[in-house]
C-alpha positions in Angstrom: 88.1 -85.1 198.8 84.7 -86.6 198.2 81.8 -85.8 200.5 81.6 -89.4 201.4 85.2 -89.5 202.4 84.9 -86.3 204.4 81.9 -87.6 206.3 83.7 -90.8 207.1 86.6 -89.0 208.4 84.3 -86.9 210.6 82.6 -89.9 211.9 85.9 -91.4 212.7 87.0 -88.3 214.6 83.8 -88.4 216.7 84.3 -92.1 217.6 87.8 -91.2 218.8 86.5 -88.4 220.8 84.1 -91.0 222.5 87.1 -93.2 223.2 88.7 -90.2 225.0 91.3 -89.4 222.5 92.8 -85.9 222.0 93.3 -86.7 218.3 89.6 -86.1 217.7 89.7 -82.6 218.9 92.9 -82.0 216.9 91.4 -83.4 213.8 88.6 -80.9 213.9 90.6 -77.9 214.9 92.6 -75.5 212.6 94.3 -72.3 213.3 91.7 -70.3 215.4 91.4 -66.5 215.7 91.4 -65.0 219.2 88.2 -65.5 220.9 87.0 -68.5 218.9 85.7 -71.1 221.3 86.4 -74.6 220.1 83.5 -77.0 221.1 84.4 -80.0 223.4 84.4 -83.4 221.9 81.3 -85.6 222.1 80.9 -87.9 225.1 79.2 -91.3 225.3 76.1 -89.7 226.7 75.5 -88.3 223.3 75.2 -91.7 221.7 71.6 -92.8 220.9 69.8 -94.3 224.0 69.2 -98.0 223.3 66.0 -97.8 225.5 64.4 -95.5 222.9 63.3 -96.4 219.5 65.9 -96.5 216.7 65.0 -93.8 214.1 67.8 -94.7 211.7 70.4 -92.5 210.2 70.6 -89.6 207.8 72.6 -89.4 204.6 75.6 -88.3 206.5 75.6 -91.4 208.7 74.6 -89.6 211.9 71.6 -90.9 213.9 68.2 -89.4 214.1 67.3 -89.0 217.8 64.0 -89.6 219.7 62.7 -86.4 221.0 63.1 -87.6 224.5 66.8 -87.7 224.2 68.1 -84.2 224.7 71.8 -84.9 224.6 72.8 -85.9 221.1 75.9 -86.1 218.7 75.2 -83.8 215.8 77.0 -82.8 212.5 77.2 -79.0 212.3 78.2 -76.8 209.4 78.4 -73.0 209.3 77.0 -70.2 207.1 77.0 -66.5 206.9 74.6 -63.9 205.5 77.0 -62.8 202.7 77.0 -66.2 200.9 75.5 -66.2 197.5 72.4 -68.3 198.5 71.7 -66.0 201.5 72.6 -62.6 200.3 69.1 -61.9 199.0 67.9 -62.2 202.6 70.7 -60.3 204.2 70.7 -60.7 207.9 67.2 -61.8 208.1 66.4 -65.4 209.3 63.7 -67.6 207.8 61.5 -66.7 210.8 61.7 -63.0 209.7 64.0 -61.9 212.6 67.5 -60.5 212.6 70.1 -63.3 212.8 71.6 -63.3 216.2 75.3 -63.4 217.2 76.0 -62.2 220.7 77.3 -63.4 224.1 74.0 -64.9 225.0 72.0 -66.0 221.9 73.1 -67.2 218.4 71.2 -68.2 215.5 71.1 -71.6 213.8 69.5 -73.2 210.9 68.0 -76.8 210.7 65.2 -79.0 209.2 62.3 -77.7 211.1 60.7 -81.2 211.2 63.8 -82.3 213.2 64.4 -79.2 215.3 61.2 -77.0 215.1 61.3 -73.2 214.9 62.4 -71.7 218.3 64.3 -74.8 219.5 67.1 -73.7 221.9 70.3 -75.8 222.5 73.8 -75.6 223.9 76.9 -77.0 222.3 79.2 -78.8 224.8 82.1 -76.6 225.6 80.5 -73.3 224.6 78.7 -70.8 226.8 76.1 -69.7 224.2 72.4 -70.6 223.7 71.6 -71.3 220.1 68.1 -70.7 218.7 66.8 -72.4 215.5 65.3 -69.4 213.6 66.5 -70.4 210.1 66.5 -73.3 207.7 68.3 -74.3 204.4 67.6 -76.5 201.5 70.7 -78.6 202.1 69.5 -79.3 205.7 66.2 -80.8 204.8 66.0 -84.5 205.5 69.1 -84.5 207.8 69.9 -84.0 211.4 72.7 -81.4 210.5 72.5 -78.0 212.2 74.0 -74.9 210.4 75.6 -72.5 212.8 75.4 -68.7 211.9 78.6 -66.9 211.8 78.8 -63.1 211.0 81.8 -63.3 208.7 83.3 -65.7 206.1 86.4 -66.1 208.2 84.5 -67.4 211.1 82.4 -69.5 209.0 85.5 -71.1 207.5 87.0 -71.6 211.0 83.9 -73.5 212.1 83.9 -75.6 209.0 82.2 -79.0 209.6 82.2 -80.3 213.1 80.6 -83.2 214.9 79.6 -81.8 218.3 77.5 -82.7 221.4 74.4 -80.6 222.0 71.8 -80.4 224.7 68.3 -79.4 223.6 67.1 -77.1 226.5 63.7 -76.2 224.9 61.9 -77.6 222.0 60.4 -75.2 219.5 56.9 -75.0 218.2 55.8 -77.5 215.5 52.6 -75.3 215.1 54.5 -72.2 214.3 56.8 -74.2 212.0 53.8 -75.5 210.1 52.2 -72.1 210.0 55.4 -70.5 208.4 56.1 -73.3 206.0 52.5 -73.5 204.8 53.0 -70.1 203.0 56.2 -71.3 201.3 55.3 -74.7 199.9 56.4 -73.6 196.4 59.9 -74.2 197.6 60.7 -77.9 197.6 62.5 -78.1 200.9 59.8 -76.1 202.6 57.1 -78.4 201.2 58.9 -81.5 202.4 59.5 -80.1 205.9 55.8 -79.1 206.0 54.7 -82.6 204.9 57.0 -84.3 207.6 55.6 -82.1 210.3 52.1 -82.9 209.3 52.9 -86.6 209.3 54.3 -86.3 212.8 51.3 -84.5 214.0 49.0 -87.2 212.5 51.0 -89.9 214.3 50.7 -88.1 217.6 47.0 -87.8 217.2 46.7 -91.5 216.4 48.5 -92.6 219.6 46.3 -90.4 221.9 
């Protein structure tokens, strides 16, 4: 299955969920281990607010949301510290902290120019608070959020899901810029840094 086809199927599942169909939840659910909490399907409240500026869509076809809209429909993937591209960092996040996975807080990775370092959010249907303390080259330029899982089996169970999130606290663009400024030799870091600088420039011009 090509990535384009897969993304199309995920988008279709999300639309079915918005229509109130149980098929959407089934389409994103495989055999789950005990204790695995399946997120609730997105609701219409997670669709872009037409009263806010249209910021376009990313390469996966999901909308970029205005910061004023805290409830949003987001494509999520999963990762773990034992993957080949993360094994050199172990259980350390891009923020330099230990990746979190407990009953209160859990780590997540994102493009820091979309979800700045320290952003906290909840996924509809789950009791945890997720904290953006990591990033990844595949996430740059998208609204996708990568959910940390402590094992490969849990990572595979999560797979790719379109979920509804609620941002409960925005992170710090300043801290994001300060961290990324030291890592501009990496292409994705350089692009996130440039995007954040551009956003800050736009904010200053509108004051």
